[in-house]
C-alpha positions as a printed Julia matrix, in Angstrom:
182×3 Matrix{Float64}:
 -14.75  -18.75  21.86
 -15.76  -15.13  21.98
 -15.56  -12.99  18.83
 -14.79   -9.97  21.01
 -11.79  -11.75  22.56
 -10.54  -12.75  19.11
 -10.81   -9.18  17.82
  -9.04   -7.87  20.91
  -6.17  -10.33  20.38
  -5.85   -9.23  16.74
  -5.86   -5.56  17.77
  -3.15   -6.19  20.36
  -1.04   -8.06  17.79
  -1.3    -5.17  15.32
  -0.48   -2.63  18.07
   2.57   -4.68  19.14
   3.82   -4.75  15.55
   3.39   -0.98  15.2
   5.21   -0.39  18.52
   8.26   -2.3   17.22
   8.85    0.42  14.61
   8.44    3.22  17.16
  11.89    3.85  18.57
  13.47    7.09  19.82
  14.77    9.11  16.88
  12.38    7.61  14.32
  10.5    10.03  12.07
   6.96    8.8   11.5
   3.65    9.98  10.11
   0.45   10.03  12.1
  -2.99   11.56  12.26
  -3.9    14.09  14.93
  -6.59   12.38  16.98
  -7.39   15.21  19.38
  -6.04   18.46  20.78
  -5.87   19.46  24.43
  -4.47   22.42  26.39
  -1.27   20.48  27.11
  -0.73   19.03  23.62
  -2.19   16.75  20.97
  -2.65   13.01  20.74
  -1.4    11.55  17.47
  -2.68    8.22  16.13
   0.36    6.33  14.86
  -1.63    3.39  13.5
  -2.86    0.14  14.94
  -4.54    1.89  17.84
  -1.21    3.28  19.11
  -1.2     6.93  20.13
   1.61    9.27  21.11
   1.56   12.64  22.83
   2.85   15.72  21.06
   3.33   18.02  24.07
   2.74   21.73  23.56
   6.41   22.43  24.43
   7.52   20.22  21.53
   5.32   21.84  18.88
   7.51   24.8   18.02
  10.58   26.78  19.01
   8.35   29.69  20.02
   5.87   29.37  22.88
   2.62   27.79  21.72
  -0.39   28.85  23.77
  -3.07   27.14  21.68
  -2.49   23.74  20.06
  -5.02   24.55  17.33
  -2.55   27.17  16.01
  -0.2    24.33  15.07
  -2.26   21.17  14.52
  -5.9    20.34  13.96
  -7.73   17.04  14.6
  -7.77   14.85  11.5
  -4.62   16.43  10.06
  -1.79   14.11   8.98
   1.59   15.23  10.37
   5.17   14.0   10.47
   6.72   13.82  13.94
   9.9    12.6   15.59
   9.76   10.01  18.37
  11.49   11.53  21.41
  10.91    8.9   24.1
   9.21    5.56  24.53
   8.72    4.28  28.07
   9.81    0.76  29.03
   6.48   -0.93  28.53
   5.77    1.0   25.32
   2.52    2.52  26.55
   3.66    6.17  26.54
   5.22    7.72  23.47
   6.55   11.3   23.48
   6.6    13.01  20.09
   8.19   16.2   18.8
   7.44   18.47  15.86
  10.01   21.23  16.38
  12.89   18.74  16.16
  12.19   18.44  12.42
  13.06   22.11  11.89
  16.27   23.99  12.57
  16.98   25.35  16.04
  16.94   29.16  15.72
  19.48   29.44  18.55
  22.18   28.01  16.27
  22.47   31.39  14.52
  22.25   33.55  17.65
  26.04   33.81  18.26
  26.61   35.2   14.76
  23.46   37.33  14.64
  23.29   39.01  18.05
  25.85   40.9   20.13
  25.75   42.83  23.38
  25.04   46.5   22.67
  23.07   45.9   19.49
  19.64   47.48  19.12
  17.03   45.16  17.61
  13.33   45.41  16.97
  11.24   43.01  19.02
   7.63   42.27  19.85
   6.39   41.86  23.42
   4.84   38.38  23.62
   3.93   38.13  27.31
   4.29   39.87  30.64
   5.33   38.53  34.03
   5.78   40.16  37.44
   9.52   40.38  36.81
   9.51   41.73  33.25
   8.43   41.42  29.64
   9.3    38.65  27.2
  10.31   39.97  23.79
  10.4    37.93  20.59
  13.43   39.04  18.57
  12.76   36.46  15.84
  10.63   33.31  15.76
  12.01   30.98  18.43
  14.37   33.55  19.99
  13.04   35.48  22.98
  14.7    37.95  25.29
  13.67   39.18  28.72
  13.34   42.87  29.52
  13.65   42.73  33.31
  11.53   45.22  35.25
  14.73   46.81  36.58
  15.73   47.84  33.04
  12.7    50.08  32.52
  13.06   53.82  32.99
  12.39   54.99  36.58
   8.98   56.37  35.6
   8.04   52.93  34.35
   9.27   50.92  37.35
   6.15   51.51  39.39
   3.46   48.89  39.71
   1.91   50.12  36.46
   5.02   49.57  34.3
   3.07   46.9   32.41
   0.74   49.56  30.97
   3.61   51.14  29.04
   4.64   47.83  27.44
   1.56   45.95  26.3
   1.55   42.5   24.75
   1.87   42.88  20.99
   3.89   46.11  21.23
   6.77   46.32  18.75
   9.7    48.46  19.85
  13.48   48.82  19.8
  15.38   46.83  22.43
  19.06   46.91  23.3
  20.78   43.59  23.95
  22.29   43.68  27.44
  23.45   40.08  27.87
  23.74   36.79  26.0
  23.87   33.41  27.71
  24.12   30.89  24.89
  24.38   27.89  27.2
  21.08   28.65  28.94
  19.56   30.19  25.79
  18.83   33.51  27.46
  19.05   37.06  26.17
  18.65   40.11  28.39
  17.22   43.18  26.69
  16.17   46.7   27.65
  13.61   48.96  26.01
  15.3    51.78  24.14
  13.66   55.09  25.11
């Protein structure tokens, strides 16, 4: 009888017991084992790890996992999915906080002018954070004619705070169209 085999059997028994308590919807505590570009692995105990994907870390876009979690930190997460054989566990952090889009219908209206911060640029426009977790898109076609050239991105740099008019609200798709106020 091998000691290694015995220890492996014990480890598997402990992991199986831990997996029984990990069901979708459960709120559990774990320790951040490591961070990657795509998310963080969370040790849930008994050698069982789950993945906290970067898209589930916050309502706003998270570009660096170290802004939200650090290895060794103890965090509380919600179990989102467990695959059939229990080997892959999807975790969420943002589900434990309120969805900022719940207040959008009562807070925003077409025609309003709001202050926003440009968070990122794309070929088709600029993404503008109106409040944490609520972004609008200033499409390139909404910029003044002098800004529509290929260098329109120079006039709206990432980090710029400016006034934006709300052009459209699509609550179902969680989209807001905005235009820079001259």
